[in-house]
C-alpha positions in Angstrom: -201.6 5.0 4.0 -200.2 3.9 7.2 -196.7 4.4 8.7 -195.0 2.1 11.1 -192.4 3.6 13.3 -190.1 1.5 15.5 -187.2 2.4 17.7 -184.6 0.2 19.3 -183.0 1.6 22.4 -180.0 -0.2 23.8 -178.8 0.8 27.3 -175.3 -0.2 28.2 -174.4 -0.1 31.9 -171.2 1.5 33.0 -169.1 0.3 36.0 -166.3 1.5 38.2 -163.1 0.1 39.7 -161.9 1.5 43.0 -159.6 0.5 45.9 -156.4 1.5 47.7 -152.7 1.2 46.9 -150.4 0.5 49.9 -146.9 -0.6 50.8 -146.5 -4.4 51.0 -144.2 -4.2 54.0 -146.0 -1.9 56.5 -149.3 -1.0 54.8 -148.5 2.7 54.3 -150.8 4.4 51.8 -148.9 5.3 48.6 -150.1 8.8 47.8 -149.7 9.7 44.1 -149.6 6.1 42.9 -150.8 5.8 39.3 -153.5 3.3 38.4 -154.2 2.8 34.7 -156.8 0.7 33.0 -155.9 -0.6 29.5 -157.8 -2.4 26.8 -156.1 -3.8 23.7 -152.8 -2.3 24.8 -154.3 1.2 24.9 -155.0 3.2 28.1 -158.7 4.1 28.4 -158.8 5.5 31.9 -156.4 6.3 34.7 -156.3 7.9 38.2 -153.8 9.0 40.8 -154.2 7.9 44.4 -155.0 10.5 47.0 -153.3 11.0 50.4 -155.0 7.9 51.8 -153.9 5.8 48.8 -157.5 5.6 47.4 -158.4 5.7 43.8 -161.6 5.4 41.7 -162.0 5.0 37.9 -165.6 5.4 36.6 -167.2 5.0 33.2 -166.0 1.5 32.3 -168.2 -0.7 30.2 -168.5 -4.5 30.6 -165.5 -6.5 29.4 -161.9 -7.6 30.0 -159.3 -5.1 31.1 -155.7 -4.9 32.3 -155.2 -2.7 35.4 -151.6 -1.5 36.0 -150.4 -0.1 39.4 -147.1 1.9 39.5 -145.2 4.1 42.0 -141.7 5.5 42.0 -139.3 3.1 43.9 -141.8 0.2 43.7 -142.2 -2.7 41.4 -145.1 -2.2 38.9 -148.0 -4.7 39.0 -150.4 -5.7 36.2 -153.7 -7.5 36.9 -156.2 -8.9 34.4 -159.9 -8.4 35.3 -163.3 -9.1 33.8 -165.7 -6.3 34.6 -169.4 -7.1 34.8 -170.2 -5.0 38.0 -168.5 -2.4 40.2 -165.3 -3.9 41.5 -163.1 -3.2 44.6 -159.5 -3.8 43.5 -156.8 -3.0 46.1 -153.1 -3.6 45.5 -150.0 -3.9 47.8 -146.8 -2.8 46.0 -143.3 -4.2 46.9 -140.3 -1.8 47.1 -137.9 -2.1 44.3 -134.6 -1.7 46.0 -131.3 -2.1 44.2 -128.4 -2.1 46.7 -124.9 -0.9 45.6 -121.9 -1.7 47.7 -120.6 1.9 47.7 -120.7 4.9 45.4 -118.7 7.9 46.6 -118.0 10.9 44.4 -118.0 13.5 47.2 -116.1 14.0 50.4 -116.7 11.5 53.3 -117.1 12.6 56.9 -114.8 10.7 59.3 -116.4 9.4 62.5 -114.4 10.6 65.4 -114.0 13.2 68.1 -112.6 15.8 65.7 -114.7 17.1 62.8 -112.9 16.1 59.6 -113.6 15.3 56.0 -111.7 13.0 53.6 -111.6 13.7 49.9 -110.5 10.7 47.8 -109.1 10.4 44.3 -112.4 9.5 42.8 -114.0 12.7 44.2 -111.1 14.8 43.0 -111.4 13.4 39.4 -115.1 13.9 39.5 -114.9 17.7 39.8 -111.9 18.2 37.4 -110.1 20.9 39.6 -107.8 23.5 38.3 -106.4 24.3 41.8 -106.7 23.1 45.3 -109.4 25.7 46.1 -111.8 23.9 43.8 -111.8 20.9 46.2 -113.4 23.0 48.9 -116.8 22.8 47.2 -116.9 19.1 48.4 -117.0 20.2 52.0 -120.3 20.5 53.9 -121.9 23.8 52.8 -119.4 24.2 49.9 -120.6 25.9 46.7 -119.7 25.0 43.2 -118.3 28.0 41.3 -116.2 28.8 38.3 -112.4 28.8 38.9 -111.1 32.3 39.6 -107.3 32.3 39.5 -106.8 36.0 39.0 -106.2 36.6 42.8 -104.8 34.6 45.7 -107.0 31.8 46.9 -106.9 31.7 50.7 -108.7 29.5 53.3 -110.2 30.2 56.7 -111.4 27.3 58.8 -113.2 28.1 62.1 -112.3 31.8 61.8 -113.5 35.1 60.4 -112.7 36.3 56.9 -109.2 37.8 57.2 -109.5 39.6 53.9 -112.3 41.8 55.3 -110.3 43.0 58.3 -106.7 44.0 58.0 -106.3 43.8 61.8 -107.2 40.1 61.8 -104.5 38.7 59.4 -103.9 35.5 61.4 -104.3 32.9 58.6 -100.6 32.7 58.3 -100.6 30.9 61.6 -104.1 29.5 61.3 -104.7 26.7 58.8 -101.8 24.3 58.6 -101.0 22.6 55.3 -99.2 19.2 55.4 -98.0 17.5 52.3 -96.8 13.9 52.7 -96.3 14.5 56.4 -94.2 17.6 55.9 -95.5 21.1 56.9 -95.9 23.9 54.3 -94.5 27.0 55.9 -97.4 29.5 56.4 -95.5 32.0 58.3 -94.4 34.2 55.4 -96.5 34.3 52.3 -94.8 37.3 50.8 -96.8 37.8 47.6 -97.2 41.4 46.9 -97.5 43.8 44.1 -95.3 46.9 44.6 -97.2 50.2 44.3 -97.4 51.5 40.7 -98.5 55.1 40.6 -101.2 55.1 43.4 -102.0 51.3 43.2 -100.6 48.4 45.1 -101.8 45.2 46.8 -100.4 42.8 49.4 -101.2 39.4 50.8 -98.5 39.2 53.5 -99.6 37.2 56.6 -102.6 35.7 54.9 -101.3 32.1 54.6 -100.9 29.6 51.9 -102.1 30.5 48.4 -104.0 27.4 47.3 -103.3 28.2 43.6 -99.8 27.0 44.2 -100.9 23.4 45.0 -101.4 21.1 42.1 -104.2 18.5 42.5 -102.9 16.0 39.9 -100.6 14.1 42.2 -103.0 14.0 45.2 -104.2 10.6 46.4 -106.4 11.9 49.2 -106.9 14.9 51.4 -108.0 15.1 55.1 -109.5 18.4 56.1 -109.7 18.8 59.9 -112.1 21.5 60.8 -112.0 20.7 64.5 -109.0 20.8 66.9 -106.1 18.8 65.3 -103.6 16.7 67.1 -100.8 18.5 69.0 -98.2 16.8 66.8 -98.9 19.1 63.9 -98.3 22.2 66.0 -98.1 25.9 64.8 -101.8 26.1 63.9 -104.9 27.6 65.4 -107.8 27.0 63.0 -107.7 23.7 61.1 -105.5 21.3 59.2 -105.2 20.3 55.6 -103.3 17.0 55.4 -102.5 16.0 51.8 -101.2 12.6 50.8 -99.8 12.2 47.3 -99.7 9.2 45.0 -97.0 6.7 45.7 -95.8 3.9 43.4 -97.7 2.5 40.5 -96.4 1.9 37.0 -98.9 3.7 34.8 -98.3 6.8 32.7 -100.9 9.5 33.5 -101.7 12.5 31.3 -104.4 15.2 31.5 -105.3 18.1 29.4 -108.1 20.5 30.5 -109.3 23.6 28.6 -112.1 25.9 29.4 -113.0 29.6 28.8 -110.6 30.8 31.4 -107.7 28.4 31.7 -105.6 25.6 30.1 -103.9 22.9 32.1 -101.4 20.2 31.0 -100.2 17.4 33.3 -97.9 14.4 32.7 -96.9 11.9 35.4 -95.2 8.5 35.7 -94.8 6.0 38.5 -92.2 3.3 38.9 -91.9 0.3 41.3 -89.2 -2.2 42.1 -89.2 -5.2 44.5 -92.2 -6.9 46.2 -94.4 -6.3 49.2 -91.7 -7.1 51.7 -89.3 -4.6 50.2 -90.6 -2.1 47.7 -88.9 0.9 46.2 -91.1 3.6 44.5 -90.3 6.6 42.3 -92.9 9.1 41.0 -92.3 12.1 38.7 -94.7 14.7 37.3 -94.9 18.1 35.7 -97.9 20.4 35.6 -98.4 23.7 33.7 -101.4 26.0 34.2 -102.2 29.2 32.2 -105.2 31.1 33.4 -106.9 34.2 32.2 -109.5 36.0 34.3 -110.9 37.5 31.2 -110.0 36.0 27.8 -110.5 39.4 26.2 -107.7 40.9 28.4 -104.3 39.5 27.7 -102.8 41.3 30.7 -105.1 39.6 33.2 -103.5 36.2 33.4 -101.7 33.9 35.8 -99.3 31.1 35.0 -98.0 28.3 37.2 -95.5 25.5 36.8 -95.1 22.7 39.2 -92.7 19.7 39.1 -92.2 16.9 41.5 -89.8 13.9 42.0 -90.6 11.6 44.9 -88.9 8.5 46.0 -89.9 6.0 48.8 -89.1 2.6 50.2 -91.4 0.4 52.2 -89.9 -2.5 54.3 -92.3 -5.0 55.9 -91.5 -8.1 57.9 -93.1 -10.0 60.8 -91.7 -7.7 63.5 -91.9 -4.2 62.1 -92.8 -2.0 59.2 -90.6 0.9 58.0 -91.3 3.5 55.5 -88.8 6.0 54.0 -89.6 8.9 51.6 -88.0 11.9 50.2 -89.1 14.4 47.6 -87.9 17.3 45.4 -90.6 19.7 44.5 -90.8 23.0 42.5 -93.6 25.5 42.2 -93.3 28.7 40.3 -95.8 31.4 39.2 -94.7 33.9 36.6 -96.3 37.3 36.2 -94.0 39.9 34.6 -94.5 42.7 32.1 -97.4 42.2 29.8 -98.3 43.7 26.4 -101.4 44.2 24.3 -101.1 45.0 20.7 -104.3 47.0 20.8 -103.2 49.1 23.7 -99.4 49.3 23.6 -98.5 52.1 21.2 -94.8 52.5 22.0 -92.2 51.6 19.4 -91.5 47.8 19.3 -94.6 47.0 21.3 -93.0 48.0 24.6 -95.5 47.2 27.4 -97.3 50.2 29.0 -97.7 48.0 32.1 -94.5 47.0 33.8 -94.4 45.1 37.1 -93.2 41.8 38.5 -95.0 39.3 40.7 -93.3 35.9 40.9 -93.2 33.0 43.3 -90.7 30.2 43.3 -90.4 27.5 45.9 
């Protein structure tokens, strides 16, 4: 008996693809560029370029492949190759740049001698503010935080924190607020809570409470952190110049509700005439009800603002004249408050009785 043994050994050679990935404009190596080798629509091997833009993919058998080069911010490139030996395959990628005319959802720094920032209507609508203090997060270094309307919101520009030093209460004459070219009197913010038992608080001389300023009618705000023009006067540490909406024919309404506040706004504009002689009328009303803690019915703050503004613009070849007048009301209402779980007196008489109101 005889046995015949035979063996067939087939040796398949393996090849590699290597090269560099660079910028098509200046030849800069594209570190972290991804190079993938595909066959039949499936990725079989891939590599990531090193700091010098070099890559190397080993272990590829003979045949046809698709090599894809990709990098964030650059146009991807696909190349068809037939591999029968080691191959050097370098690729230059073209930046994929999409240019937009302008997109601004934050404050814009004005170019000039004085440091100032302009906040437009689009940026205001973007952050959905409850009070003017919310707009300050758009300033350089500003931090986003939840609205807190349980205590006065004050501002200090280019000065120390007045609330931390009772002997440095100069904010009343520090930051000047201007609304439609008219100054808001900072000299006497007389908000105070008369002492009850052994408790009392006061914010006299600390300046304008930003909770009192509604943001719904604001067209833009210029915040001057540097030295403002002498024409504004009566200020030492900055200027807030507010310009409100004027004209238009649309009806605007806004309702905002979150865990701590509810806000309702309704406004309407009117226009008569043409560009040479135009008369405008704007009216609005805004109501805000805020609770520092929804579980505590006594810890709330309410504000009502109303505005009626009229203006006339006259334009001809020689001059331009603008006339405006306004009637505004702002009121905050904090009086006696009751809680059915705490008030045990007959008829639900509040155990807390105090009064803190503001009308202007």
